[in-house]
N, C-alpha and C positions, 0 to 999 in steps of 0.2 A: 816507748813502742809506737812503731809506725804503723798507721792502717794501711789497709791496701790500696785506698785511695787518697788522694792529697785534694781534699776540700777545698782547700786554697787556691789552688794551682790548676785543677783539673775542672772540665765542662761536663756535663751529664750527658751522655747520648741521647736520642730521642725516645729511643725505647726505655729508659730510663725514668722519663717523665711519666708521670700520673697526676690526673685529676682528681682530686679528693672532692668528696661530694659538698664539702664545704668552702671549695675554693671561689675566688672571685668570678670567673666564668660562668658556673652554677648557679652564683647568687644572682648574677647579672640575668642569665637566662630565663632563672624562675620568676625575676622582678617583670620582665618582658612578657613572659607568657601570661603573667596576672593580671597586667592591665591592657594587652591586645589580643589577647587568645581568641575573642570573636570576629575580630577583624582577619586575623590569620586564617580561621576557619571558613569565613565567607568568601575570601579571596582566593583559596584552596577549591572551594565548591564550583565557584564560577570557572576558575583555571580547568578543571577537570573537565565542565561541561563544555567549555570551548574546545580544550584537545579533542575529547571526542566528538564533536560536531564537525571539527575540522578534518578527522579521520574518517570518518564515515562520507563526507563529500569527496574528498579526494579517491577514495575505493569506490564510489557510488557510479555504475555505468549509465552513460547517456543514451538510453535506448532510443531507437529510430521511430516508434510508437509506441503508445499506452492502450490498453483496453480495459474499460470498468465492468465487472461481473455486478450488477446489483438485483437480487432474486429473493424471495422468500425462502432460502436455504442455504447454508454455512458450506461454502466452498473452502476447503483449509489450504494452508499455504502450499503444502505438496500438492494437491490437485491444481492449484494455481499455477504451479512450475509446469506441470506437465501439458496443461492448457497453452501455457507461454511456449514451450519447446515445440508442441504442433502447430499453432496458429503463427509463430514466428517463422517457419518454411514459407508460409505465403506472404511475407512481406515484400512487396514488388522491388525494393533497392535500399542500399544502405543510406538513408537520407542523411546521417550526421557526418558521413565520411571517415567513420573510423575503421574501417576495413572489415566491419562485420555487421551482421544482421541480428539486433536485439529487440525485443519485446517484452515490456511491462503489462504483467497483468494483475490489477487491483481489485478486490471481492468484498462486498458489502453485502451482509447478511440482512435485508430489509423487509418489513411487513407491513401491508396495509392494516388498518383495524381489522377488517372481517379475515385476513389472512393469518394476524396474530391470534384473535379468537379461535380460530379452527386450529391453529397448532397447539394451543393450550389446552384445546378440547378434545386431543385425538390420544394421546398417549395416558394410557390408565394402569392403574397396581391395585390389587385386590388389599383389601381391609383386612382386619384380623376378626370381624364379624360377618366377612363373607359379602360386603358390600362392595362397592367401587366408587373411586373418587378420581378427579382428574390431576395429572401431575403436570404444572405448568413448565414449559419447555423454553420459553422465549422471553426474557423480561421486558417490560415495555420499556422502562428507561434506557436499556442497552440499545432498545431498538431505536431510540428518539438519538441517541449518540452516534450510531452507526449512519442514520439518515442524514444528521449534521455534517459528519464526515465526508460522505458521498456528495452533499450539497457543495461543500468547501473545495472540495477536490476538482467538480466541474469548472465552478467558477475561476478557478485557477489557469483554463483552458489546455490543460496536459494533454487530455484524452479526447478523441474524436468517435471512435467505434466504440458501442454501447452493446451491452447483452442485459437488457432491462425487463422487469415485469411489466405486464400490462397496467398495472397501478402507478409506477413510475413512467410509463412511455405516455400516459394521458396527461401527467403533469408536464413534461417536456413537450409534448405537443401544444397545451395551452399556452406556455411561454414561449411557442415559436423559436423553439431552440434544436430542433430535427430539420435536417434537409431532405426535402421531397426525392425520391427516387428518380423521379423524372429529370431530375438535373444531373444523375450519371448515366442512366440508361437510355434515356429516351423515353420512345414508346413503347418499345420491348424490356417490359419490367419483367424481373427475374420470378423463379417460381415461389410460391409462398406469401408473395406481399400481401399486407394487410389490406383493408376496405380503403382508408385514406390517403395509401400511396407511400406511406412515409417509413416505413419499415417492413420487416420480413419475420414470419414465424419460423424460430429455429428448427423445431421438430418437422417442417417441411423442407428442410435444405439438405440437401445429398450429403454434406459435409457430418452431420450429425449422426447419420449412419455410420459413415467411414472413419470418422476418429473418436475412441473410446474415451478419451480425456473430457469429450463435452459432455459425456452422459451424466455426470453430476449435475449439470444445468438442466431444470425443468423444461419440458418439450415447447412449452407455450411462451416462453420468453421471447421478446421482440427484439431481433437485431437492427440496431438503427446507426447513423452516424450523424452526427451534430454539425451545425453550420458553423462555418470558420468563426473565431473569436477574435477578441479586440487585443488579447494577448497571450502569452503561452505558446505552446507547440503547434497549436491549432491556427495563430496569427502568423506563422511563418510559412510560405506558401509551399515550398520544397518538403517541409513535414506533414502539411494537411495533405498534400497530393499523395504522399506515401501512406497516410492514414485512408484515404480513398481509395487507393489501389488496395489496400489491405481489405477493406470493405467488400470491394469487387471480388476478389477474389475468395472470399468466404461464402458469400451468395451465390456465387457461380460454379464453385467447386465441382469437378468432375463433368462439366459441361464443355 
């Protein structure tokens, strides 16, 4: 009796090939994984990190200017976006030449020791026995980490226009990082300028009344501009002039 297939003369189709668990291929694969699995895992991890980083870099918009908000208050990403949209309209020009005006807004909730103590001794809740106790709302280690991030970003020279608390403003002044307003406005200083002539109180500016998005920032915040830096966007003359124009438009809004 002849079988339906002639095993001596016919070749198996590709669809008829099956890899059995005990096949040489699986044996080699299992052996390779046993001896090299950690190498594969580590290489795959770094490959994923590199791919993600490249995708983010390619997709990231090169903003014309950046604004830093560092105050004892949490400004959410959504609120930062609204502030970016509002202030972006005040950019004087397309500094990077890509045909549009883009503004980055970076927010850092940073508290001085006094502000931290006040924040953590304001919120309370009732205990079962009818007494009161304080509910910490700002973790000290979190505050320290945000301060480090803020400092590192400024050292990169990417931002010139700042909305900062009096505490952080004094630190910048101590290290001679802030540009005196006389170098921008001459003798005709804007409304709300602080006593030393290096910044303007946000609550005294007309823009604070007109733009609701800014209301999430405390009114005693100081608006200032840093001196040109040795690298980063602040080292580029065109980018720095764009930031200076933005600062002027903020403090002279509606004038």
